[in-house]
C-alpha positions as CSV (number, residue, x, y, z in Angstrom):
1,X,0.0,0.0,0.0
2,X,3.0,2.3,-0.5
3,X,3.1,2.3,-4.3
4,X,3.7,5.8,-5.7
5,X,0.3,5.9,-7.3
6,X,-1.6,5.6,-4.0
7,X,0.5,7.8,-1.8
8,X,-2.1,10.6,-2.0
9,X,-5.0,8.4,-1.1
10,X,-6.5,8.3,2.4
11,X,-5.7,5.3,4.4
12,X,-9.1,3.8,3.8
13,X,-8.8,4.4,0.1
14,X,-5.4,2.6,0.2
15,X,-6.9,-0.4,2.0
16,X,-9.8,-0.6,-0.6
17,X,-7.3,-0.3,-3.5
18,X,-5.1,-3.0,-2.0
19,X,-8.0,-5.3,-1.4
20,X,-9.5,-4.7,-4.9
21,X,-6.1,-5.7,-6.5
22,X,-6.2,-9.0,-4.7
23,X,-9.9,-9.7,-5.5
24,X,-9.1,-9.1,-9.2
25,X,-6.5,-11.8,-9.3
26,X,-7.3,-15.1,-10.9
27,X,-8.0,-17.0,-8.8
28,X,-8.6,-14.4,-6.1
29,X,-7.5,-15.0,-2.6
30,X,-6.9,-18.7,-3.2
31,X,-4.7,-19.7,-0.3
32,X,-5.3,-19.5,3.5
33,X,-2.1,-17.4,3.8
34,X,-3.6,-14.8,1.5
35,X,-6.9,-14.7,3.4
36,X,-4.9,-14.3,6.7
37,X,-3.1,-11.4,5.1
38,X,-6.4,-9.7,4.1
39,X,-7.8,-10.3,7.6
40,X,-4.8,-8.6,9.2
41,X,-4.9,-5.6,6.9
42,X,-8.6,-5.1,7.6
43,X,-8.1,-5.6,11.3
44,X,-5.4,-2.9,11.3
45,X,-7.7,-0.6,9.4
46,X,-10.4,-1.1,12.0
47,X,-8.0,-0.6,14.9
48,X,-7.0,2.7,13.5
49,X,-10.6,3.8,13.3
50,X,-11.0,2.9,17.0
51,X,-7.9,4.9,17.8
52,X,-9.4,7.9,16.0
53,X,-12.6,7.5,18.0
54,X,-10.6,7.4,21.2
55,X,-8.8,10.6,20.4
56,X,-12.1,12.3,19.6
57,X,-13.5,11.2,22.9
58,X,-10.5,11.6,25.2
59,X,-7.7,13.4,23.3
60,X,-4.3,11.7,22.8
61,X,-3.9,11.0,26.6
62,X,-3.1,7.6,28.1
63,X,-6.1,6.4,30.1
64,X,-4.6,4.0,32.7
65,X,-1.6,1.8,33.6
66,X,1.8,3.0,34.7
67,X,1.8,5.9,32.2
68,X,-1.7,7.1,32.9
69,X,-2.1,10.8,32.1
70,X,0.8,11.0,29.7
71,X,0.1,13.1,26.6
72,X,0.7,10.8,23.7
73,X,0.7,10.7,19.8
74,X,-2.1,10.3,17.3
75,X,0.0,8.1,15.0
76,X,2.4,5.4,16.2
77,X,5.7,4.9,14.4
78,X,5.6,1.2,15.2
79,X,2.7,-1.1,16.2
80,X,-0.7,-0.5,17.5
81,X,-1.8,2.9,18.9
82,X,-5.1,2.0,20.5
83,X,-3.8,-0.3,23.3
84,X,-1.2,2.3,24.2
85,X,-3.8,5.0,24.5
86,X,-6.1,2.7,26.6
87,X,-3.2,1.6,28.7
88,X,-3.5,-2.1,28.1
89,X,-0.3,-2.2,26.0
90,X,2.0,-5.0,27.2
91,X,0.1,-5.0,30.5
92,X,2.0,-8.2,31.4
93,X,5.0,-6.0,32.2
94,X,3.1,-3.5,34.4
95,X,4.0,-5.1,37.8
96,X,7.6,-5.5,36.8
97,X,7.9,-1.9,35.7
98,X,6.5,-0.8,39.0
99,X,8.9,-3.1,40.9
100,X,12.0,-1.8,39.0
101,X,10.8,1.8,39.4
102,X,10.8,1.3,43.2
103,X,14.5,0.3,43.2
104,X,16.1,3.7,43.2
105,X,17.4,3.6,39.6
106,X,19.2,6.6,38.1
107,X,19.0,5.7,34.4
108,X,17.2,3.6,31.8
109,X,18.6,2.4,28.5
110,X,15.7,2.0,26.0
111,X,16.9,0.4,22.8
112,X,14.2,0.4,20.1
113,X,12.4,3.3,21.6
114,X,10.0,4.1,18.6
115,X,8.0,7.2,19.4
116,X,8.8,7.0,23.1
117,X,6.1,5.1,24.9
118,X,8.5,3.7,27.4
119,X,11.2,6.3,27.2
120,X,8.9,9.2,28.0
121,X,6.6,7.1,30.2
122,X,9.5,6.0,32.4
123,X,10.9,9.5,32.6
124,X,7.5,10.7,33.9
125,X,7.2,7.7,36.3
126,X,10.6,8.2,37.8
127,X,11.5,11.9,38.1
128,X,15.1,11.2,39.2
129,X,15.9,9.0,36.2
130,X,17.6,9.9,33.0
131,X,16.4,7.8,30.0
132,X,18.8,7.1,27.1
133,X,16.6,6.3,24.2
134,X,17.9,4.7,21.0
135,X,16.3,4.0,17.6
136,X,17.9,3.5,14.2
137,X,14.9,5.1,12.5
138,X,15.1,8.9,12.1
139,X,11.3,9.2,12.1
140,X,11.1,7.4,15.5
141,X,13.8,9.6,17.0
142,X,12.0,12.7,15.9
143,X,8.7,11.5,17.3
144,X,10.4,10.5,20.6
145,X,11.9,14.0,20.9
146,X,8.6,15.6,20.2
147,X,6.8,13.4,22.8
148,X,9.4,14.2,25.4
149,X,8.9,17.9,24.8
150,X,5.2,17.6,25.0
151,X,5.5,15.9,28.4
152,X,8.1,18.3,29.8
153,X,10.9,15.7,30.2
154,X,13.2,16.6,27.3
155,X,16.1,17.3,29.6
156,X,16.0,13.7,30.9
157,X,15.3,11.9,27.7
158,X,18.6,11.6,25.7
159,X,18.0,10.3,22.2
160,X,20.6,8.4,20.2
161,X,20.7,6.4,17.0
162,X,22.6,3.2,17.4
163,X,23.5,1.3,20.5
164,X,26.4,-1.2,20.2
165,X,26.9,-4.5,22.1
166,X,29.8,-3.0,24.2
167,X,27.8,0.2,24.9
168,X,26.6,-0.9,28.3
169,X,30.1,-0.4,29.6
170,X,29.6,3.3,29.6
171,X,26.9,2.7,32.3
172,X,28.8,0.2,34.5
173,X,28.7,2.4,37.6
174,X,25.0,3.4,37.2
175,X,21.9,1.9,38.6
176,X,20.4,1.2,35.2
177,X,17.4,-0.7,33.8
178,X,17.7,-2.0,30.3
179,X,14.7,-2.3,27.9
180,X,15.2,-3.9,24.5
181,X,12.7,-4.3,21.7
182,X,14.5,-4.6,18.4
183,X,12.8,-7.2,16.3
184,X,15.4,-10.0,16.7
185,X,18.5,-7.9,16.9
186,X,18.5,-8.5,20.6
187,X,20.5,-11.6,19.6
188,X,23.4,-9.4,18.4
189,X,23.1,-6.6,21.0
190,X,22.9,-8.5,24.3
191,X,26.4,-9.9,24.6
192,X,27.7,-10.3,28.2
193,X,31.0,-11.3,26.7
194,X,31.3,-7.8,25.2
195,X,29.7,-5.9,28.0
196,X,30.4,-7.6,31.3
197,X,28.5,-4.8,33.1
198,X,25.2,-6.4,31.9
199,X,25.7,-8.9,34.7
200,X,24.7,-6.2,37.2
201,X,21.8,-4.7,35.2
202,X,18.1,-5.7,35.3
203,X,16.7,-6.2,31.8
204,X,13.3,-6.4,30.1
205,X,13.7,-7.9,26.7
206,X,11.1,-8.7,24.1
207,X,12.2,-11.8,22.2
208,X,11.5,-12.4,18.5
209,X,11.9,-16.0,17.5
210,X,9.5,-15.0,14.6
211,X,12.5,-13.1,13.1
212,X,15.5,-14.9,14.7
213,X,14.8,-18.5,15.4
214,X,16.2,-19.6,18.8
215,X,17.0,-16.2,20.2
216,X,14.9,-16.7,23.4
217,X,16.8,-19.9,24.3
218,X,20.2,-18.2,23.5
219,X,19.5,-15.3,25.7
220,X,18.4,-17.5,28.6
221,X,21.6,-19.5,28.2
222,X,23.7,-16.3,28.2
223,X,22.1,-14.7,31.2
224,X,21.3,-17.7,33.4
225,X,24.7,-17.6,35.2
226,X,24.1,-14.0,36.3
227,X,20.3,-13.4,36.4
228,X,17.1,-14.8,37.7
229,X,15.0,-15.0,34.5
230,X,11.2,-14.9,34.3
231,X,9.5,-15.6,30.9
232,X,6.3,-13.7,30.3
233,X,3.9,-14.7,27.5
234,X,1.2,-12.4,26.1
235,X,-2.1,-12.8,28.0
236,X,-5.7,-11.7,27.5
237,X,-6.3,-8.1,28.5
238,X,-8.5,-7.5,31.6
239,X,-8.1,-3.8,32.2
240,X,-11.2,-1.6,31.8
241,X,-12.1,-0.3,28.3
242,X,-13.1,3.3,27.7
243,X,-16.8,4.0,28.1
244,X,-17.5,4.5,24.4
245,X,-16.2,0.9,23.8
246,X,-18.2,-0.8,26.6
247,X,-21.3,-1.0,24.4
248,X,-19.4,-1.8,21.2
249,X,-19.4,-5.1,19.5
250,X,-17.1,-7.8,20.8
251,X,-14.8,-7.7,17.8
252,X,-14.2,-4.0,18.3
253,X,-13.4,-4.6,21.9
254,X,-10.9,-7.2,20.9
255,X,-9.3,-5.1,18.3
256,X,-9.0,-2.2,20.7
257,X,-6.5,-4.1,22.8
258,X,-4.9,-6.0,19.9
259,X,-1.1,-5.3,19.7
260,X,-0.6,-6.3,16.0
261,X,1.7,-9.3,16.9
262,X,2.3,-11.7,14.1
263,X,2.9,-14.4,16.7
264,X,3.7,-14.6,20.4
265,X,6.8,-12.6,21.3
266,X,7.6,-13.5,25.0
267,X,9.4,-11.1,27.3
268,X,12.3,-12.0,29.5
269,X,12.4,-10.1,32.8
270,X,15.9,-10.6,34.1
271,X,17.0,-9.6,37.5
272,X,20.7,-9.8,38.7
273,X,21.2,-12.6,41.2
274,X,22.0,-11.5,44.8
């Protein structure tokens, strides 16, 4: 849906154009994989409509969760917007974020920060913490900087482009939480052999076997000698929905909290031993 001829269309027009092209094929939509692709595209379209409805009702402000009250964006640079606005996004991590926030940290390293959901949210949640936010996409870095300014934490959100496997050594004397969500490249980044300081840092890592087969097992093997490791799998969402969705159809309620995952991407919450 990014062909030059359709760039000036609205998003809905792009979806219709994309779908019509597939329906015109001979035979049209013949394989289950093709039908799954169509279902995903239509679900994303519907999710975006729900996000627009949320913004009309509540503005771009996060409703609940650890980042409740944060002024947010109306367009996500990566992934689903609606669950971030509602506050259900990655709710499996909420108690662990609260526990780490209570430990007297002085910095956070957020690699794969996108538009700054965690970078800015954690800066608001922990007023004494400096967040070092990294993303290789220029659009994401610009959006993160804008979000930090909107929430009055620009001086404590330091934005960078690339973070290297030995980069943790610059933080070896800091009380630092590490967050990583980089679509499989966690396999290359998290190397205790190159950054021994990782042995003393708590980490929250989203693993992506969907892109890098076996990465979860390799990270567990690398960090088991130094960390207690808890695996978290995505669960059904149980936090309240906005009032305007409480009377909506069940499909819209499900799509409101859907996080666009192609398949399960378990998190590893890793706490240094002792």
